[in-house]
MILO-42480 format. One record per atom (N, C-alpha, C): residue in one letter; x, y, z. Coordinates in steps of 0.2 Angstrom, whole numbers, plus 5000, padded with zeros to 4 digits. Example, Ala and Ser with C-alpha at 12.3 -4.5 7.8 and 13.67 -1.06 7.14 Angstrom:
BEGIN
a506649725039/a506249785039/a506649845039/s506449895035/s506849955036/s506450005039/
// end
This chain:
BEGIN
f493550894855/f494150914859/f494050904866/l493450934868/l493250924876/l493150854878/v492950814874/v492850744876/v493550714877/k493950724873/k494650704874/k494950724880/v494850794881/v495150824888/v494850784894/g494150774893/g493850744899/g494050674900/e494150634894/e494450574895/e495150574898/e495550614896/e496250624899/e496150634907/k495750684909/k495650694916/k495350634920/a494950594917/a494650534920/a495250484921/k495650474915/k496150424915/k496750444920/a496750504922/a497250534927/a496950524934/g496250504935/g495950494941/g495550564943/n495450614939/n495150674941/n494450664939/v494050624942/v493350614940/v492850674940/r492850714945/r492450774945/r492550814940/e493250834938/e493450874933/e493250844926/a493250784925/a493050744919/a492350754918/i491950744923/i491250754923/i491050824920/t491350874924/t491150944922/t491350954914/t491950934912/t492150944905/t491650904901/f491450844902/f490950804898/f490350844898/q490150874903/q489450914903/q489550974899/t490051004899/t490251064894/t490151044887/a490550984886/a490550964879/a489850944876/l489450914881/l488750904879/l488350964878/k488451014882/k488051074881/k488251114874/w488951104872/w489151134866/w489051094860/n488851034860/n488750994855/n488150944856/s487650964854/s487050924855/s487050854852/e487450844847/e487550774844/e487850724848/l488250744853/l488550694857/l488050664862/k488150594862/k487650554866/k488050514871/f488050534877/f488350484882/f488250514889/d488350474894/d488250494901/d488850514904/p488950574906/p489550604908/p489850564914/h489450544919/h489650504925/h489950434923/q489550404918/q489850334916/q490450344912/k490550394908/k491150404904/k491750414909/a491650464914/a492150484918/a492350424923/e491850384925/e491950324929/e492350274925/a492250264918/a492550214914/a493350234914/g493450304913/g494150324912/g494450314919/s494150324924/s494450314931/s494650244932/l494250204930/l494350134930/l495050114927/v495150144921/v495750134917/v496350154922/y496250214925/y496750234929/y496850184935/k496350164938/k496450114943/k496750044941/a496550024935/a496849964932/a497649974931/n497850034928/n498550044928/n498850044934/r498550064939/r498850064946/r498949994949/f498349954947/f498349884949/f498949844946/i499149864940/i499649834936/i500349844940/q500449914942/q501049934945/q501049894952/e500549884955/e500449844961/e500449764961/k500549744954/k500549674953/k499949634954/k499349674954/k498749644955/k498349634948/i498549584945/i498349574938/i497649554937/n497349514942/n496649504941/n496249564942/e496449604947/e496049664948/e496149714942/a496649714939/a496749754933/a496349734927/i496349664926/i495849644921/i495149654922/a494949654928/a494249664930/a494049744929/a494549784931/a494449854930/a494449874923/y494849844919/y494849864911/y494149834908/n493949774910/n493349754908/n492749794910/q492749814916/q492149854919/q492149924915/a492749954914/a492850014910/a492550004903/q492649954900/q492349944893/q491649934893/k491349904899/k490649894899/k490349964900/l490650004904/l490350074905/l490350114899/d490850104895/d490950154889/d491250114884/a490850084879/a490950044874/a491450074869/k491450144869/k491950174864/k492550194867/l492650174874/l493250194877/l493850164873/e494350214872/e494950194869/e495550174874/i495750114874/i496350094878/i496950084873/d497450114873/d497950114868/d498350044868/a498750034863/a499149974862/a499649964868/d499950024870/d500550014875/d500249994882/t499650014883/t499249994889/t499149924889/w498849894884/w498649824883/w499349784883/s499849814880/s500449774880/s500749774887/n500749824891/n500949824898/n500549774902/l499949764901/l499549714905/l499749644902/c499849634896/c500149574893/c500749554896/r501249594896/r501949584899/r501949564906/q501649614910/q501649604917/q501249544920/g500649534916/g500249474918/g500649414916/s501049414911/s501449354909/s501949344914/l502249394916/l502849384921/l502549364928/r501949374929/r501549364936/r501149294935/e501349254931/e501049184930/e500349194928/s500149244924/s499449244922/s499449254914/a499849224911/a499949234904/a499249214900/k498949154902/k498349134899/k497749194900/k497749224906/k497249274908/k497349334904/v497949354902/v498049414899/v498149414891/m498049354889/m498149344881/m497749384877/f497149394880/f496649444876/f496949514875/a497349534881/a497649604880/a498249604875/c498549544875/c499149534870/c498849544863/e498349514862/e498049514855/e497749584854/k497449614858/k497249684857/k497849734856/a498349724859/a498949764858/a499249754851/v499249694849/v499549684843/v499049704837/k498449694838/k497949724833/k497949794832/l498149834838/l498149904837/l498849924834/a499349884836/a500049904833/a500449844831/p500249824825/p500449754823/p501249754821/y501449814820/y502149824818/y502649844823/d502449854829/d502849874835/d503149814838/g503849814837/g504249754839/g504149744847/s504149794851/s504049784858/s503449754860/i502849774857/i502249744858/i502249674856/r502549654850/r502549584848/r502949544853/d503549574856/d503949544861/d503549524867/s503049564869/s502649554875/s502249494873/r501949494867/r501449434865/r501849374865/g502449384862/g502949324861/g503049284868/l503149324873/l503249304880/l502649264882/a502049294881/a501449264884/a501349194880/r501449204873/r501349144869/r501849084871/a502449104872/a502949054875/a502749024881/l502449064886/l502249034893/l501648994893/t501249004887/t500648964887/t500748904882/g501348894880/g501548834876/g501448844869/d501348904866/d501248914859/d501948944856/y502348894856/y503048904854/y503048934847/k502648894842/k502648914835/k502448994834/g501949014839/g501749084838/g502249134841/a502549104846/a503049154850/a503649174845/i503849124841/i504449134837/i504449194832/p503849204828/p503849264824/p503749324828/d503449324834/d503449384838/d504149404840/f504549354843/f505249374845/f505649394839/e505549364833/e505949384827/e505749454825/a505049474826/a504849544824/a505249594829/y505349574835/y505649624840/y506449624838/i506749564837/i507449564835/i507549614829/a507149604824/a507149644818/a507149724819/q506849744824/q506849814825/q507349834830/l507749794833/l508249814837/l508849854834/d509049904836/d509649944834/d510249894836/e510749884831/e511349844831/e511749874837/t511849934837/t512349964842/t512249954849/n511649974851/n511549974859/n511149924861/k510949874857/k510449824860/k510649754858/k511349744858/k511649674857/k511449624862/e511449644868/e511249594873/e510549574872/l510049614871/l509349604870/l509249554864/k509649574859/k509549534853/k509849464854/a510449464857/a510649394858/a510249354863/q509949384868/q509449354872/q508849324868/r508549364864/r507949344860/r508149294855/q508749294852/q508949244847/q509049174851/g509249184857/g509349114861/g508649084862/w508149134864/w507549104865/w507249074859/v507349104853/v507049084847/v507349014846/k507949004847/k508348944846/k508048884850/e507948904856/e507648854861/e506948834859/l506548884857/l505848874855/l505848834849/r506248844844/r506248804838/r506448724840/a506848714845/a507048654848/a506448624853/l505848664853/l505348644857/l505548634864/q505948684866/q506148694873/q505948754876/n505748764882/n505448824885/n506048864888/p506248914885/p506848954888/p506648994895/f506048994897/f505849034902/f505848994909/t506448984911/t506648954918/t506449004923/k506348984929/k506249024935/k506749084935/e507349064934/e507949114934/e507849174929/v507649154923/v507549194917/v506949244919/l506449214921/l505849254923/l505949304929/d506349284934/d506549324939/d506949384937/k507349374932/k507749424929/k507349474925/l506849444921/l506449494918/l505949534922/r505749504928/r505349544933/r505749604935/s506449594936/s506749644939/s507049694934/
// end
């Protein structure tokens, strides 16, 4: 429990509090084996990476996530976080660079349509039209009929274009997705 609390503190940017919490966890459970400073720094790097994504600094975010995982091999980064990096990187002309994040997100949550939608975008932007189609179809299948008609029609249009081996992601479409 204390390790989870420490991780949340680190991911929120509270490194000193995280270290203290990790040290308490180590005192209470001698079976735990990790460096509190490294573990807190890894969590802090996830916090920084998330901020980099908000600031549209995709390369910096990728570097921070990679460094965090080097510091703490057991660090858990959730599917939504990977999916966010996937989508934002794709929208910022870095689809190839973030494909690893797309794959990690889908591996963690293979039945989440939104996560598949993000990977579909990255796949389409990297020329993998065949791979993008089932991802968009997974998203379409999970959309509620009543309030998502526009999104459903949009994705269906993308699928139609991709099947015709055409790229639906014009500059205008990408600009609209970014906003």
